N, C-alpha and C positions, 0 to 999 in steps of 0.2 A: 447427489452425492455430493460434498463439500469441498472444497478445495483451497488449499491454503498458499495464503499469496506473502513471498515471503521479500526481507533487504535484501539487494544486492549483496551490500557492502554496508561496512561499520559508518555510519552517520547520526545524525540531528536529520529528526520529521518537521520537516519545516510546514507544513502543509498538508492536513487532508483535505482532498478534495471531492469524498460522497461519505454518505450515512448508511447505517444499515435500512435497507429496505429498496436502497437504488440499485435500479438495474446496470449493468453496465454491460457494452455489446469490447469487444475485440479489437482493440489499440485506448480505449479510456484508460484518459489520464484516473488515477486510485487515492498516490497520492505523489510529494517534495520533500527527496532526500538532500540535505546538503550535505559533501562528502567533497573533502581536498578544496574546500573554497570556491565549489560548487555545487549549483539547481541542478540536481537530476533527476525526471519528473519517472515514475516509475507507473506501468500504464498495463492493462488489464492483458492477459494471454488466451485468457476466452474467457465467452459470454457468462455472464451470470445476473446472480440477484445475491448486493453483501450482505452474507448476515450476519457478520460481528468486527467491529472493527478493535484490537488487543492492545492499541499506545494511543496516548494522546500526542496532540501536535506540543513540541521542544525536545521530544523521552527524543535520551540515543536508544540510537539499536546497533546490533552487530550484528556481522553480515550472517544470511541464512536466518534472521530470526523472525519465525511465523508474526505479521504486522497484521494483515487480514484474514479476513476466511468469505470465498463466493461458492454458493451455494447455488 
């Protein structure tokens, strides 16, 4: 079952630290979001495999926007 990973806040995607096909565990870093002049690491809340990444580095995202999908 696929799980969507959302941006918790509005900001800029500084770095995506995974790629499609990567196996991730709980608390593994998925991407870094810059918001309010701070770098915020966003980590996996569950284990899975990265199925799809829906944004690119330097993209602006809104709060609750889907950033990637885990399977």
